[in-house]
C-alpha positions as CSV (number, residue, x, y, z in Angstrom):
1,M,-9.5,-12.9,-33.1
2,Q,-7.2,-15.4,-31.3
3,I,-9.9,-18.1,-31.4
4,I,-10.5,-17.7,-35.2
5,K,-6.7,-17.9,-35.8
6,N,-6.5,-21.2,-33.8
7,I,-9.4,-22.7,-35.7
8,Y,-7.7,-21.8,-39.0
9,I,-4.4,-23.5,-37.8
10,C,-6.4,-26.6,-36.8
11,I,-8.0,-26.9,-40.3
12,L,-4.6,-26.6,-42.0
13,I,-3.2,-29.3,-39.7
14,L,-6.1,-31.7,-40.5
15,E,-5.7,-31.1,-44.2
16,F,-2.0,-31.9,-43.9
17,K,-2.8,-35.1,-42.0
18,L,-5.2,-36.3,-44.7
19,Y,-2.7,-35.5,-47.4
20,L,0.0,-37.5,-45.7
21,I,-2.3,-40.5,-45.2
22,K,-3.4,-40.4,-48.8
23,N,0.2,-40.3,-50.0
24,M,1.1,-43.2,-47.8
25,L,-1.8,-45.4,-49.0
26,N,-0.6,-44.8,-52.6
27,N,3.0,-45.8,-51.8
28,I,2.5,-48.4,-49.2
29,Q,4.9,-51.5,-49.5
30,N,4.0,-53.5,-46.5
31,K,1.8,-53.4,-43.5
32,K,4.5,-52.7,-40.9
33,M,5.7,-49.6,-42.8
34,Y,2.1,-48.4,-43.1
35,L,1.5,-48.7,-39.3
36,N,4.8,-47.0,-38.4
37,K,4.0,-44.0,-40.6
38,I,0.4,-43.7,-39.4
39,L,1.8,-43.7,-35.8
40,L,4.4,-41.0,-36.6
41,V,1.8,-38.8,-38.4
42,F,-0.6,-39.2,-35.4
43,V,2.0,-38.1,-32.9
44,I,3.1,-35.1,-35.0
45,C,-0.5,-34.0,-35.5
46,L,-1.3,-34.4,-31.9
47,M,1.6,-32.2,-30.8
48,L,0.8,-29.5,-33.4
49,F,-2.9,-29.6,-32.4
50,I,-2.1,-29.1,-28.7
51,T,0.3,-26.3,-29.2
52,G,-1.6,-24.6,-32.1
53,C,-5.2,-24.9,-30.8
54,P,-5.6,-23.9,-27.2
55,D,-9.2,-24.3,-25.9
56,K,-9.3,-20.8,-24.5
57,D,-7.6,-17.4,-24.9
58,P,-4.4,-16.9,-22.9
59,M,-4.5,-14.9,-19.7
60,P,-3.9,-11.2,-20.2
61,V,-0.5,-9.8,-19.5
62,Y,-0.4,-6.4,-17.8
63,H,2.9,-4.9,-19.0
64,N,2.7,-1.9,-16.7
65,W,2.6,-4.0,-13.6
66,T,5.7,-5.7,-12.0
67,H,5.5,-8.1,-9.1
68,Y,8.5,-8.6,-6.8
69,T,8.6,-11.6,-4.5
70,T,11.3,-13.6,-2.7
71,S,11.3,-16.0,-5.7
72,N,12.3,-13.4,-8.4
73,S,14.1,-10.7,-6.4
74,G,16.2,-9.9,-3.4
75,L,13.2,-9.3,-1.2
76,S,13.7,-10.9,2.2
77,N,10.1,-11.8,2.9
78,D,6.9,-11.6,1.0
79,Y,4.9,-10.1,3.8
80,I,5.6,-6.4,3.6
81,R,5.0,-4.4,6.7
82,A,5.9,-0.9,5.6
83,I,7.3,0.8,2.5
84,A,8.9,4.3,1.9
85,I,11.0,6.0,-0.7
86,D,14.0,8.2,0.1
87,N,15.3,11.4,-1.5
88,N,17.5,9.4,-3.9
89,N,14.6,7.3,-5.1
90,N,15.7,4.2,-3.2
91,I,12.8,1.9,-2.1
92,W,12.9,0.9,1.6
93,I,10.8,-2.1,2.6
94,A,10.2,-3.4,6.1
95,T,9.5,-7.1,6.5
96,Q,9.6,-9.5,9.5
97,D,13.1,-10.4,8.3
98,G,14.5,-6.9,8.5
99,L,14.8,-3.8,6.3
100,D,15.4,-4.1,2.5
101,K,16.7,-1.4,0.2
102,F,16.1,-1.5,-3.6
103,D,17.9,1.0,-5.8
104,G,16.1,-0.1,-9.0
105,T,18.8,-2.7,-9.8
106,N,20.3,-4.0,-6.6
107,W,18.8,-5.3,-3.4
108,T,20.4,-4.9,0.0
109,N,19.0,-6.6,3.1
110,Y,19.7,-5.1,6.5
111,A,19.3,-7.0,9.7
112,A,17.1,-5.2,12.2
113,P,17.3,-5.3,16.0
114,N,13.6,-6.1,16.2
115,S,11.6,-8.5,14.0
116,N,8.4,-6.6,14.6
117,L,9.0,-3.6,12.4
118,Q,5.7,-2.0,11.4
119,R,4.3,1.1,9.8
120,P,4.3,4.1,10.3
121,I,7.5,4.7,8.4
122,A,9.1,8.0,7.4
123,V,12.3,9.2,5.7
124,D,14.0,12.4,7.0
125,N,15.9,15.0,5.0
126,N,19.2,13.1,5.5
127,N,17.7,9.9,4.3
128,N,17.5,8.3,7.7
129,I,14.7,5.8,8.1
130,W,12.3,6.2,11.0
131,I,10.0,3.3,11.9
132,T,8.3,1.8,14.8
133,A,7.9,-1.8,16.1
134,R,5.1,-3.5,17.9
135,R,3.9,-7.0,18.6
136,V,0.1,-7.5,19.1
137,L,-1.2,-10.7,20.5
138,I,-4.6,-11.7,21.8
139,D,-3.7,-11.1,25.4
140,E,-0.5,-9.1,25.2
141,H,0.5,-5.9,23.4
142,Q,4.2,-5.1,23.2
143,Y,5.5,-1.7,22.0
144,Y,9.1,-1.0,21.2
145,G,9.2,2.8,20.6
146,L,10.9,4.4,17.7
147,Y,13.8,3.2,15.6
148,K,16.2,5.2,13.4
149,F,18.4,3.6,10.7
150,D,21.1,5.7,9.1
151,G,22.2,3.1,6.5
152,S,24.6,1.4,8.9
153,N,23.4,1.8,12.5
154,W,20.2,1.4,14.4
155,T,19.1,3.6,17.3
156,N,16.1,2.8,19.4
157,Y,14.3,5.6,21.3
158,N,11.8,4.5,24.0
159,T,10.4,5.7,27.3
160,T,13.3,4.2,29.2
161,N,16.2,5.8,27.3
162,S,14.6,9.0,26.0
163,E,11.9,11.5,26.6
164,L,9.5,9.8,24.1
165,S,6.2,10.0,25.9
166,R,4.9,6.5,25.1
167,D,6.3,3.4,23.3
168,G,3.2,3.0,21.3
169,V,4.1,5.0,18.2
170,S,1.1,5.5,15.8
171,A,2.3,8.3,13.4
172,I,5.6,9.7,12.2
173,A,6.2,12.8,10.0
174,V,9.2,15.0,9.2
175,D,9.0,18.8,8.7
176,N,11.1,21.1,6.5
177,N,13.6,21.7,9.4
178,N,14.1,17.9,9.8
179,N,12.3,17.8,13.1
180,I,10.7,14.4,13.7
181,W,7.1,14.5,14.8
182,I,5.8,11.4,16.6
183,G,2.2,10.6,17.5
184,T,1.6,8.1,20.2
185,S,-1.5,6.1,21.1
186,G,-2.9,3.7,23.7
187,F,-4.2,1.6,20.7
188,F,-6.4,-0.8,22.6
189,G,-8.9,-0.8,25.4
190,G,-9.4,2.9,25.6
191,Q,-5.9,3.4,27.0
192,A,-4.5,6.9,27.0
193,G,-1.8,7.9,24.6
194,G,1.2,10.1,25.1
195,G,0.2,12.9,22.8
196,L,2.5,14.5,20.2
197,N,6.3,14.5,20.4
198,K,8.8,16.7,18.6
199,F,12.4,15.5,18.3
200,D,15.1,17.8,16.7
201,G,17.8,15.2,17.0
202,T,18.8,16.3,20.5
203,N,15.8,17.8,22.4
204,W,12.3,16.4,22.9
205,T,9.1,18.4,23.3
206,N,5.9,16.7,24.3
207,Y,2.4,18.2,23.6
208,T,-0.6,17.0,25.4
209,K,-4.2,18.1,26.1
210,S,-3.0,19.7,29.4
211,N,-0.1,21.8,28.0
212,S,-1.1,22.7,24.5
213,G,-3.9,23.0,22.0
214,L,-4.1,19.3,21.3
215,S,-7.8,18.5,21.4
216,N,-8.0,14.8,22.2
217,D,-8.9,14.2,25.9
218,S,-7.0,10.9,26.0
219,N,-3.9,12.2,24.0
220,N,-4.4,9.6,21.3
221,V,-2.8,10.8,18.1
222,S,-3.5,8.6,15.1
223,A,-2.1,10.6,12.1
224,I,0.3,13.5,11.3
225,A,1.1,15.4,8.1
226,V,3.2,18.4,7.3
227,D,2.0,20.8,4.7
228,K,3.9,23.1,2.2
229,N,4.0,25.9,4.8
230,D,5.4,23.6,7.5
231,N,2.1,23.5,9.4
232,I,1.7,20.3,11.4
233,W,-1.7,18.6,11.0
234,I,-2.6,16.2,13.7
235,G,-5.5,13.6,13.6
236,C,-6.9,12.1,16.8
237,T,-9.0,9.1,17.5
238,H,-12.3,8.8,19.3
239,G,-12.9,12.5,19.6
240,G,-11.0,15.7,19.1
241,G,-11.0,16.0,15.4
242,L,-8.2,17.7,13.4
243,D,-5.6,20.0,14.9
244,K,-3.4,22.5,13.0
245,F,-0.2,23.7,14.7
246,D,2.0,26.3,13.1
247,G,4.7,26.2,15.9
248,T,2.9,28.7,18.0
249,N,-0.8,28.7,17.5
250,W,-3.3,25.8,17.5
251,I,-6.6,25.6,15.5
252,N,-9.1,22.8,16.0
253,Y,-11.4,21.5,13.3
254,N,-14.3,19.3,14.3
255,E,-17.8,18.4,13.2
256,S,-19.4,21.5,14.8
257,N,-17.2,24.0,12.9
258,T,-16.7,22.1,9.6
259,G,-20.0,20.1,9.0
260,C,-17.8,17.0,8.5
261,N,-17.6,14.1,10.8
262,I,-13.8,14.2,11.4
263,D,-13.8,13.5,15.1
264,S,-12.0,10.2,14.7
265,I,-9.2,10.3,12.0
266,R,-7.3,7.4,10.4
267,V,-5.0,9.1,7.8
268,I,-4.0,12.6,6.8
269,S,-2.2,13.4,3.5
270,V,-1.3,16.7,1.8
271,D,-1.4,17.0,-2.0
272,N,0.8,19.1,-4.3
273,N,-1.7,22.0,-4.1
274,N,-1.5,22.0,-0.3
275,N,-5.0,20.6,0.1
276,I,-5.5,18.5,3.2
277,W,-7.1,15.0,2.7
278,I,-8.5,13.2,5.7
279,F,-9.9,9.7,6.0
280,S,-12.1,9.6,9.1
281,R,-13.6,6.5,10.7
282,Y,-17.2,6.2,11.9
283,G,-18.0,9.2,9.7
284,G,-19.5,7.2,6.9
285,R,-22.5,4.9,6.8
286,Y,-22.6,1.7,8.9
287,A,-23.3,-1.5,7.0
288,G,-22.5,-4.3,9.5
289,P,-20.1,-5.3,10.5
290,F,-18.1,-2.3,9.0
291,Y,-18.2,1.4,9.0
292,Y,-17.5,3.0,5.6
293,D,-15.1,5.8,6.1
294,L,-15.5,9.4,5.0
295,L,-12.9,11.0,2.6
296,N,-12.6,14.7,3.4
297,K,-10.8,17.5,1.5
298,F,-9.9,20.9,3.0
299,D,-8.4,23.6,0.8
300,G,-7.9,26.0,3.7
301,I,-11.4,27.5,3.3
302,N,-13.9,24.9,2.0
303,W,-14.7,21.3,3.1
304,I,-15.8,18.6,0.7
305,N,-16.5,15.0,1.7
306,W,-17.3,11.7,0.1
307,D,-19.0,8.8,1.9
308,L,-17.2,5.7,0.8
309,Y,-20.3,3.6,1.4
310,Y,-21.6,4.8,-1.9
311,L,-18.7,3.2,-3.8
312,R,-20.6,0.0,-3.3
313,S,-22.7,1.0,-6.3
314,L,-19.5,0.9,-8.4
315,N,-18.8,-2.6,-6.9
316,I,-16.0,-1.1,-4.8
317,Y,-16.0,-2.2,-1.1
318,V,-13.6,-0.4,1.2
319,S,-13.5,0.1,4.9
320,S,-10.9,0.9,7.6
321,I,-8.6,2.9,5.2
322,D,-5.1,3.0,6.7
323,V,-2.7,3.1,3.7
324,V,-2.8,6.2,1.6
325,S,-0.5,8.1,-0.8
326,I,-0.9,10.9,-3.3
327,D,0.9,10.9,-6.6
328,K,2.4,13.8,-8.7
329,N,-0.9,14.2,-10.5
330,N,-2.8,14.6,-7.2
331,N,-4.5,11.2,-7.5
332,I,-5.4,9.7,-4.2
333,W,-4.3,6.0,-3.8
334,F,-5.7,4.1,-0.9
335,S,-6.5,0.6,0.3
336,S,-8.4,-1.1,3.0
337,G,-6.9,-2.6,6.1
338,V,-9.6,-5.3,6.0
339,A,-8.6,-8.5,4.3
340,M,-12.0,-9.2,2.7
341,F,-11.8,-5.8,0.8
342,S,-8.9,-6.5,-1.6
343,G,-7.4,-4.3,-4.2
344,V,-6.3,-0.7,-4.4
345,V,-8.4,2.4,-5.3
346,K,-7.4,5.5,-7.2
347,F,-9.4,8.7,-6.9
348,D,-8.7,11.7,-9.3
349,G,-11.1,14.0,-7.6
350,T,-14.0,12.9,-9.9
351,N,-13.5,9.3,-11.0
352,W,-12.8,6.2,-8.9
353,T,-10.7,3.3,-10.3
354,H,-10.5,0.0,-8.5
355,Y,-7.5,-2.2,-9.3
356,T,-8.0,-5.9,-8.5
357,S,-6.9,-9.3,-9.8
358,S,-9.6,-9.2,-12.4
359,N,-8.6,-6.0,-14.2
360,S,-4.9,-5.5,-13.4
361,G,-1.6,-7.1,-12.4
362,F,-2.6,-6.6,-8.7
363,S,-3.3,-10.2,-7.9
364,G,-3.1,-12.8,-5.1
365,V,-3.4,-10.0,-2.5
366,Q,-5.5,-10.0,0.7
367,I,-4.0,-6.9,2.4
368,A,-2.2,-3.8,1.1
369,T,0.2,-2.8,3.9
370,G,1.8,0.3,2.3
371,I,1.7,2.7,-0.7
372,A,4.5,4.9,-1.9
373,I,5.1,7.0,-5.0
374,D,8.6,7.3,-6.6
375,N,10.2,10.1,-8.6
376,S,8.8,8.7,-11.9
377,N,5.2,8.6,-10.4
378,N,5.3,4.8,-10.2
379,V,3.1,3.4,-7.5
380,W,4.7,0.9,-5.1
381,L,2.3,-1.3,-3.2
382,G,3.4,-3.4,-0.3
383,T,1.2,-6.4,0.4
384,N,1.0,-9.7,2.0
385,N,2.2,-11.2,-1.3
386,G,5.3,-9.2,-2.1
387,I,5.5,-5.8,-3.8
388,F,3.5,-4.6,-6.8
389,V,4.7,-1.7,-8.9
390,Y,2.3,0.1,-11.2
391,K,4.0,2.2,-13.9
392,Q,1.4,4.8,-14.7
393,N,3.3,6.4,-17.6
394,E,3.6,3.1,-19.7
């Protein structure tokens, strides 16, 4: 339709040009006047032709997407390392230049004591921000424990000044009583982790294979989630599977008693119906050089799983899932931690939707580093190219 409209405009312009030339020939007085008028008409027509007849349709505008960068907002850095939303619907963004807060109108930048803030990130019941920091180099791995930010002051908890079992923090969750649950991991080289930590603001409790029902032999905890009944769900890496802890009793779920390959878990999330969703690595099919993760759902009785390898038939390529969030409609939003697999995927329990630069406002992105859902069910995506907001209700 736009092309037809442009052709029609061009025809009108050309007819107008011929009319002017004909009129000038009939009223010409001298050669100089004729040449000046011809030149003027040519310039006018050329300008109208350029503005009125584009050679291709304009790029689509995705009105329900907003892109925040350092050039159009108060964002401190375009490379986002973690994102979370507090109980007042403020957006908290960790970058290499500190911690940013966005209340929907105003941006506030807070200097951080460490330039290596990373996910995981969590917000407690008092709106304190809990986050870790680590620095990973080829021949050196530095871990800085756990940081708490109360809006004014930073507090660092590590193995030197607290009973945190290990400085390599791999998961953070908050229960209904405002206890902070911290998973620790060796991360690289098969190193042992420090198990699971509980911090009530004063006292620390450490759970390991030797003193609890934690199932992982090397005490590597990769994921934590708290369900509606305040049960703690713990995912482990490289063996152990999924543990459930109600404060007293432990239950272990693994491949032998579930039929699902959940022995090495990346992410755990809980939906609004208290279903447990687990992304497990090495559970899906191998298609070198990547393993395609399994997405598992547990409703308390039944297990269902989806092999993400089969999304290739939908032209969706995802592997190493490590950023996940569930919206108010129980849609699962997730993205890959591998740069070559760009975009973000939504799964509603039946249908898969892949948002990329070709079909949405989610463009210029190699890595999604965090996903969070606000009170209006808007999806906030932290990336290596700023923040993208998808307003589902528009």
